[in-house]
PyMOL CGO cylinders between C-alpha atoms (Angstrom):
from pymol import cmd
from pymol.cgo import CYLINDER

trace = [
    CYLINDER, 39.69, 117.27, -9.36, 40.43, 118.69, -6.02, 0.3, 1, 1, 1, 1, 1, 1,
    CYLINDER, 40.43, 118.69, -6.02, 41.13, 114.76, -4.45, 0.3, 1, 1, 1, 1, 1, 1,
    CYLINDER, 41.13, 114.76, -4.45, 43.68, 112.83, -2.20, 0.3, 1, 1, 1, 1, 1, 1,
    CYLINDER, 43.68, 112.83, -2.20, 44.44, 109.63, -2.62, 0.3, 1, 1, 1, 1, 1, 1,
    CYLINDER, 44.44, 109.63, -2.62, 43.88, 106.82, -3.33, 0.3, 1, 1, 1, 1, 1, 1,
    CYLINDER, 43.88, 106.82, -3.33, 43.99, 105.21, -0.41, 0.3, 1, 1, 1, 1, 1, 1,
    CYLINDER, 43.99, 105.21, -0.41, 43.70, 101.56, -0.19, 0.3, 1, 1, 1, 1, 1, 1,
    CYLINDER, 43.70, 101.56, -0.19, 41.99, 99.25, 1.87, 0.3, 1, 1, 1, 1, 1, 1,
    CYLINDER, 41.99, 99.25, 1.87, 42.24, 95.65, 2.01, 0.3, 1, 1, 1, 1, 1, 1,
    CYLINDER, 42.24, 95.65, 2.01, 39.89, 92.91, 3.82, 0.3, 1, 1, 1, 1, 1, 1,
    CYLINDER, 39.89, 92.91, 3.82, 41.59, 89.90, 3.37, 0.3, 1, 1, 1, 1, 1, 1,
    CYLINDER, 41.59, 89.90, 3.37, 40.11, 86.64, 2.42, 0.3, 1, 1, 1, 1, 1, 1,
    CYLINDER, 40.11, 86.64, 2.42, 37.53, 85.09, 4.99, 0.3, 1, 1, 1, 1, 1, 1,
    CYLINDER, 37.53, 85.09, 4.99, 35.82, 81.62, 5.35, 0.3, 1, 1, 1, 1, 1, 1,
    CYLINDER, 35.82, 81.62, 5.35, 31.81, 81.99, 6.19, 0.3, 1, 1, 1, 1, 1, 1,
    CYLINDER, 31.81, 81.99, 6.19, 29.73, 79.26, 8.00, 0.3, 1, 1, 1, 1, 1, 1,
    CYLINDER, 29.73, 79.26, 8.00, 26.13, 78.88, 6.63, 0.3, 1, 1, 1, 1, 1, 1,
    CYLINDER, 26.13, 78.88, 6.63, 23.86, 76.04, 7.18, 0.3, 1, 1, 1, 1, 1, 1,
    CYLINDER, 23.86, 76.04, 7.18, 21.31, 74.39, 5.35, 0.3, 1, 1, 1, 1, 1, 1,
    CYLINDER, 21.31, 74.39, 5.35, 19.09, 77.23, 6.31, 0.3, 1, 1, 1, 1, 1, 1,
    CYLINDER, 19.09, 77.23, 6.31, 21.87, 79.68, 5.25, 0.3, 1, 1, 1, 1, 1, 1,
    CYLINDER, 21.87, 79.68, 5.25, 22.25, 78.47, 1.95, 0.3, 1, 1, 1, 1, 1, 1,
    CYLINDER, 22.25, 78.47, 1.95, 18.98, 77.94, -0.05, 0.3, 1, 1, 1, 1, 1, 1,
    CYLINDER, 18.98, 77.94, -0.05, 18.32, 81.37, 1.67, 0.3, 1, 1, 1, 1, 1, 1,
    CYLINDER, 18.32, 81.37, 1.67, 20.97, 82.21, -0.23, 0.3, 1, 1, 1, 1, 1, 1,
    CYLINDER, 20.97, 82.21, -0.23, 19.79, 80.34, -3.32, 0.3, 1, 1, 1, 1, 1, 1,
    CYLINDER, 19.79, 80.34, -3.32, 16.20, 81.85, -3.47, 0.3, 1, 1, 1, 1, 1, 1,
    CYLINDER, 16.20, 81.85, -3.47, 17.61, 85.81, -3.14, 0.3, 1, 1, 1, 1, 1, 1,
    CYLINDER, 17.61, 85.81, -3.14, 18.80, 85.28, -6.48, 0.3, 1, 1, 1, 1, 1, 1,
    CYLINDER, 18.80, 85.28, -6.48, 17.78, 87.05, -8.95, 0.3, 1, 1, 1, 1, 1, 1,
    CYLINDER, 17.78, 87.05, -8.95, 16.98, 83.53, -11.54, 0.3, 1, 1, 1, 1, 1, 1,
    CYLINDER, 16.98, 83.53, -11.54, 15.85, 81.24, -8.43, 0.3, 1, 1, 1, 1, 1, 1,
    CYLINDER, 15.85, 81.24, -8.43, 13.83, 83.33, -6.67, 0.3, 1, 1, 1, 1, 1, 1,
    CYLINDER, 13.83, 83.33, -6.67, 10.58, 81.69, -5.15, 0.3, 1, 1, 1, 1, 1, 1,
    CYLINDER, 10.58, 81.69, -5.15, 8.16, 83.54, -7.45, 0.3, 1, 1, 1, 1, 1, 1,
    CYLINDER, 8.16, 83.54, -7.45, 9.78, 81.67, -10.16, 0.3, 1, 1, 1, 1, 1, 1,
    CYLINDER, 9.78, 81.67, -10.16, 8.52, 78.17, -9.23, 0.3, 1, 1, 1, 1, 1, 1,
    CYLINDER, 8.52, 78.17, -9.23, 4.73, 79.25, -9.35, 0.3, 1, 1, 1, 1, 1, 1,
    CYLINDER, 4.73, 79.25, -9.35, 2.70, 75.63, -7.55, 0.3, 1, 1, 1, 1, 1, 1,
    CYLINDER, 2.70, 75.63, -7.55, 6.29, 73.62, -7.69, 0.3, 1, 1, 1, 1, 1, 1,
    CYLINDER, 6.29, 73.62, -7.69, 8.05, 75.91, -5.27, 0.3, 1, 1, 1, 1, 1, 1,
    CYLINDER, 8.05, 75.91, -5.27, 7.21, 73.31, -2.75, 0.3, 1, 1, 1, 1, 1, 1,
    CYLINDER, 7.21, 73.31, -2.75, 8.65, 70.18, -4.12, 0.3, 1, 1, 1, 1, 1, 1,
    CYLINDER, 8.65, 70.18, -4.12, 11.42, 71.78, -5.64, 0.3, 1, 1, 1, 1, 1, 1,
    CYLINDER, 11.42, 71.78, -5.64, 12.28, 73.74, -1.20, 0.3, 1, 1, 1, 1, 1, 1,
    CYLINDER, 12.28, 73.74, -1.20, 12.20, 69.46, -0.59, 0.3, 1, 1, 1, 1, 1, 1,
    CYLINDER, 12.20, 69.46, -0.59, 14.18, 68.40, -2.91, 0.3, 1, 1, 1, 1, 1, 1,
    CYLINDER, 14.18, 68.40, -2.91, 16.96, 71.08, -1.75, 0.3, 1, 1, 1, 1, 1, 1,
    CYLINDER, 16.96, 71.08, -1.75, 16.94, 70.37, 1.10, 0.3, 1, 1, 1, 1, 1, 1,
    CYLINDER, 16.94, 70.37, 1.10, 16.56, 66.56, 0.92, 0.3, 1, 1, 1, 1, 1, 1,
    CYLINDER, 16.56, 66.56, 0.92, 20.14, 66.94, -0.72, 0.3, 1, 1, 1, 1, 1, 1,
    CYLINDER, 20.14, 66.94, -0.72, 21.65, 69.62, 1.21, 0.3, 1, 1, 1, 1, 1, 1,
    CYLINDER, 21.65, 69.62, 1.21, 21.22, 67.73, 4.07, 0.3, 1, 1, 1, 1, 1, 1,
    CYLINDER, 21.22, 67.73, 4.07, 22.59, 64.04, 2.50, 0.3, 1, 1, 1, 1, 1, 1,
    CYLINDER, 22.59, 64.04, 2.50, 25.29, 66.36, 1.47, 0.3, 1, 1, 1, 1, 1, 1,
    CYLINDER, 25.29, 66.36, 1.47, 26.48, 68.66, 5.05, 0.3, 1, 1, 1, 1, 1, 1,
    CYLINDER, 26.48, 68.66, 5.05, 26.24, 65.33, 7.10, 0.3, 1, 1, 1, 1, 1, 1,
    CYLINDER, 26.24, 65.33, 7.10, 24.37, 67.88, 10.17, 0.3, 1, 1, 1, 1, 1, 1,
    CYLINDER, 24.37, 67.88, 10.17, 27.82, 69.96, 8.98, 0.3, 1, 1, 1, 1, 1, 1,
    CYLINDER, 27.82, 69.96, 8.98, 27.64, 73.23, 8.31, 0.3, 1, 1, 1, 1, 1, 1,
    CYLINDER, 27.64, 73.23, 8.31, 29.08, 74.46, 4.33, 0.3, 1, 1, 1, 1, 1, 1,
    CYLINDER, 29.08, 74.46, 4.33, 32.18, 76.45, 4.69, 0.3, 1, 1, 1, 1, 1, 1,
    CYLINDER, 32.18, 76.45, 4.69, 32.22, 78.73, 1.65, 0.3, 1, 1, 1, 1, 1, 1,
    CYLINDER, 32.22, 78.73, 1.65, 35.69, 81.14, 1.17, 0.3, 1, 1, 1, 1, 1, 1,
    CYLINDER, 35.69, 81.14, 1.17, 34.98, 84.63, 0.58, 0.3, 1, 1, 1, 1, 1, 1,
    CYLINDER, 34.98, 84.63, 0.58, 37.73, 86.50, -1.80, 0.3, 1, 1, 1, 1, 1, 1,
    CYLINDER, 37.73, 86.50, -1.80, 39.85, 89.12, -0.59, 0.3, 1, 1, 1, 1, 1, 1,
    CYLINDER, 39.85, 89.12, -0.59, 38.07, 92.62, -1.38, 0.3, 1, 1, 1, 1, 1, 1,
    CYLINDER, 38.07, 92.62, -1.38, 39.96, 96.06, -1.56, 0.3, 1, 1, 1, 1, 1, 1,
    CYLINDER, 39.96, 96.06, -1.56, 38.83, 99.40, -1.70, 0.3, 1, 1, 1, 1, 1, 1,
    CYLINDER, 38.83, 99.40, -1.70, 40.56, 102.52, -2.80, 0.3, 1, 1, 1, 1, 1, 1,
    CYLINDER, 40.56, 102.52, -2.80, 39.57, 105.51, -1.07, 0.3, 1, 1, 1, 1, 1, 1,
    CYLINDER, 39.57, 105.51, -1.07, 39.59, 109.23, -3.02, 0.3, 1, 1, 1, 1, 1, 1,
    CYLINDER, 39.59, 109.23, -3.02, 38.62, 111.81, -0.06, 0.3, 1, 1, 1, 1, 1, 1,
    CYLINDER, 38.62, 111.81, -0.06, 37.36, 115.48, -0.76, 0.3, 1, 1, 1, 1, 1, 1,
    CYLINDER, 37.36, 115.48, -0.76, 41.56, 118.07, -0.44, 0.3, 1, 1, 1, 1, 1, 1,
    CYLINDER, 41.56, 118.07, -0.44, 38.28, 121.06, 0.26, 0.3, 1, 1, 1, 1, 1, 1,
    CYLINDER, 38.28, 121.06, 0.26, 39.33, 120.63, 3.42, 0.3, 1, 1, 1, 1, 1, 1,
    CYLINDER, 39.33, 120.63, 3.42, 35.75, 120.35, 5.12, 0.3, 1, 1, 1, 1, 1, 1,
    CYLINDER, 35.75, 120.35, 5.12, 36.53, 116.57, 6.54, 0.3, 1, 1, 1, 1, 1, 1,
    CYLINDER, 36.53, 116.57, 6.54, 34.41, 115.48, 4.11, 0.3, 1, 1, 1, 1, 1, 1,
]
cmd.load_cgo(trace, "trace")
């Protein structure tokens, strides 16, 4: 098909530190727990969620181990730099 490759680029595992606010935001970004789905109970849920996160974290950030990512890149062999 005129493509050259693949060239594999691997991004190794890394750790991301997340605050209570970061974890709460990630929960609300899911389609299954989007804020509008809670209706009038959003405020009560948020208070309980943050209470659990704060009690669990003991004032420290949470750490999340991200998975290794591998990309296979195929390039055009047309010689046009694309």
